[in-house]
N, C-alpha and C positions, 0 to 999 in steps of 0.2 A: 340202357333200355332200348332194344330195337323193336321193330314193328311186330315181331312174332313173340316177344317176351311174354310170359304168363303174368298178367297184372291183376291183382285183387284190389277192387275198390270197396272198402268197408263203409257202409252207410250210403249206398248208391241211390237211394230214393230221396234222400234229404236235399236241402238247398245246395250244399257244397258238393256232396258226393255225386249228385246227378250232373252238376256242371263239369266235374272232373271226367265223368264217364262220357259226356257229350264231346268234350275237348279231345279226349283220347281217340274216340271214334273219328272225329274230324281230321285228326293228324294221321290216321291210317293204322292205328294199333288194333290188331284183330283178335288177340288171344286174351280176352277180358273175362274175369271171373267175378260174379256177384252172387249175393244171397240176401233175401229179405230177412227182416228180423224174425218173421214167422218160421222161415226155413232154418235159420241159424241164430240162436240167442247168444250173442257175444259175451253176455254176462256169465254164461255157463262155461266153466273151465274145461270140463270134459268134452263137450260138444265142439268147442273152439279148437281143442287139441286134435280131435278127430278130423275136423275140416282141413286143418293145415297139413296133417299127415297124409290125407287123401289127395288134396289138390296140389300141394307143393308150389305155391306161387313164388315167382322170382322177385317180384316187386309188389309193395303194398302201399296204398294210399289210405291212411287211417282217418276217415272223415265221420265214422260212426260215433255218436255221442247223444246224451240226453241234454237238450238245449231249451231255452226259453228266455223271456224277457224278465224285467224286474220282479213282477208279481210271482211268476212261476219259480224263479230262483229263490225268492225269499220264503215262499210257502213250502216248497218241497226240498228243504235244505238237506235232509238225510238222503233222499233219493238222488239228488244232484251229485252229492259226494260219492255215495256208494256205487251207483250204476256207472258213472264215468270212470271211477277207479277200476272197477271190474272189467269193463270193456277194454280199456287201454292196457291194463296189466296182462290180460289173456292174450290179446293180439300181439303186443310187443314181445312177450315171452315166447310165444309159439313161433313168431317170425325168427327169433334167435335159434330156437330148438330145431327148426326145419330149414335152416340155412338160407333164409331170404337174403337176396343180394343187397336190397336197399328198401328202407321203409321211411315214409314221410308221415309224421304225426302232426295233426292240426289242432291248434289250441284257440286262444281268443285274446283280445286286447285287455280283457278284465284281469289277466294275470298280474298287471302292474299295480303298485301301491296307489291308493286313492288320490294322494296328493303328490305323486311323482312329478318331477319337472316336465313341462311340455315343450316340444313334442316328445313322446315317449320313446326313449332309446332302449335298445336291448339290454344294456348293462344296468337299467333301473330295477330289474327283477330282484325281488327279495330285499329291497332297501327301505321298506316301510309297511305299515298296516294296509290291508286290502279294503276295498269298498265293502261294508258289512252285508249289503243285500245279496251280493253274489259271491261271497267268500267261499262257500263250499265248492262251487263250480270252479272257481279260480284255483283253489288248492289242488283239486284233481288235475287240472291242466298243468300246473307247475310240476306236480309229481310226474306227469307224462314227459315233460321236457327233461327232467332230471333222470328219469328212467332211460330215455334214449341215450343221454350222455353217459350214464353208468354202463350200459351195455357196450357202447363204443369204447369206453375206457378199459373195461375188464376183458371184453371178448373181441374187440376191434370190429364190432357190428356197425355197418354203415346205416345208422338210424339218425335221421335229421328231423328238425321241428320247424314248423312255420306258424306264426301267430298273425292271423288276419284281423283287420279292424271290423267294424259293423258291416254285416253282409246284407245284400238284398238280391233278388233275382227270381227266375222261374222256380217253382216248387217250394216257395216260401210258406211259412205258417201264418195263416190269417185269422186264427182263433184269438179273439180279443182278450181272453184271459191269459194266454200263454205266449203271444207273439211279441216280436220286437217292434220298435217304434215305427219304422217305415211301413211295413205291411199293415200295421194297425191303423195308421193314418189313411192309407189307401182305401182300406175297407170302410172306415168311418165316413170319409168324404163321399165315397161312391154310394153307400147306402143312404146318406143324407140327401144326396142329389136325387136318387131314385125315388125316395119317399117325400121329397120336397120339404125337408125339415128346415126350420128357421136358423138353427145353429148346430155347431159341432163342438163337443167338449174334449179338450186335450189335457192330458196329465201334466202337472207341474207348472213352472213359471215360463217355460219357453226359452230360458236363458242358457241352459247347458249347450255345449258345443259338441257335435258328433261328426265323425268321418264315415263315409259310406262307400263301400266297394262292391261293384257288381260281381256276382258269383262267376260269371264267365271270365272276368279279369283274374279272379283268384285261381280259377282252374288253370289258366295259362301260366300263372306264377308257379303253381305246384309242379306242373310238367317241367318248367324251366329249372326249378330248384332240383328236381329229381335228376336232371341232366347235368347241372352245373355247380351244385353245392355239396360238399362232403366235409363237414366239420362239426365240432362241438358247438353248443349254443344254438338258440333259435334265431329265426329271421323274421322280422316284421314284414307284413304284406299290407299295403294300403295305398292311398292316393296322395297322401301328404298335404291334404287340404281338408278343412272342416266347415261346418255350417251350424248356425244355432237351430234349436228345435223349432223356434218360432218361424224362422225363415224357411225351414224345411216344410212346416205345416202350410205356409203360404204358397210354396212351390207346388206341393201336392194338390192344394185347393185349385190352383191355376190349371194344372195338368188334367184334373178330373172335370173341371168346369163347374165347380160348385159356387153358388152365388150367395150363400148365407154367411152368418157371422161365426167367428171363433170365440170360444169361451175357455178360459184357462182355470183348471181346478187345482188351485195352489195348495189344497190339503194333501195332494198326492206327492210322492217323492220325486225329486229331480234325478237322483242317482249322482254319479260322479260329475263334477262341474265341467270337465273337459277330458276328452280322450282322443288326442291326435297322435298318430304314429309317426315316428321318425323313420323314413323309408330310405335313408342314405345307403344302408348296407345292401339292400336288394337292388337299388338303382345303380350302385357301383358295380354290382355283379353283371348288370346289363339288362335288367327288366324294369319296365314302367307300366303303370295302368294306362289304359287307352279309352275306356268308356266314360264319357262325361255324365254328371249326375242327372241333369234334366233329361238327356237322351236316354239314359238307362231306366229312369223311373217311367218315362213315357212308354218305352218298349214293354216293361213289365206290366204296366197298367192295361195296355191294349191287349196283351196276350191273356191276362188273367180275367179281366172284367168286360172286355169288348167282344170276345169270341163266344 
C-alpha cells in the first residue's frame, strides 16, 4: 500500500471508519475513496457490484456495519444479523471479483464465547456459547472472519480480519437508546451537570470489567496490519488492560466535573462479566496502543461537549 494506492474506506462516517480516514490522510495517502450510506447502500448487492466495477479500489478497509450497545443489539436482533451479513458478504465478494489486493475486515470482541478464559485469545473463537444479548451481531462478525479465511484458502485472496475491543473516540454515537457504555456515560454526566441534577442512574451493578481503545489507536493498528499482516485468522486489537464499569463511571464523573451521586439500576443487564483482549499477537507483530484512558476520554469530552 503506497501513498497513491486507491483505498476504499467503507463506513467512513462512523467511529472507526472516520478514524481510519483521518489516519490515512495524516500518513499522506491521497487516493481515498468514500461513499455515504445514502450514496451507496452496501446491503444492496447490485449497487455494491456496480461501485466496485467502476472504482476498482486496490485496498479496502471494511468498517461499515450496523452497531449499537446492549439494548440495540437485543432489540433489533434480526436487523443486526441480516444487515451486517449483507454488508460484509457484498463487500468481501466484490473485493474478490474485482481483484482487490488486500482487504481488512473489522469485527468486535463480542465474537468470543460469553465465558471464554480471560484475557480473550484468538484461538477461543467458537469454543462455547455466545453472550445472548448480542449473539446475532457476533454471529455475523464470525461469518465475516470465516469468509475472509475461505476466500484466502480457495482463491488466495489477501483478506485479513481485526477484532477490536470496546471503542470510543470522535464521531461516536451518543444516543442513549443505542450507544455503548462510555459515550452514554459521558452524555449522562454532562447533561446532569448542565441541568444540576442530584444523581445519575447507571445500568447494572458496576461490576463488569471492560477494556477501552481509542479509535485513533485502532486506526493506526489497522494501517499497521494492512502493511504487516498476511495470514489466516483474526488479530485482536486492544490495550490489554480493563476497568470496572463502576470505576469508569467515577472516572467520567471526575472528567466531566459532576458533583452529584451515582445510582445503580441493578434491574438492567450487566452483559458479559469481563471482556479483556489478549493482545500478545499484535504486540509481537510490533504494534501497541499509545493513548491512555483518562487522556483519551478527556480529549473526546472536550471535543464533543466543550466546543
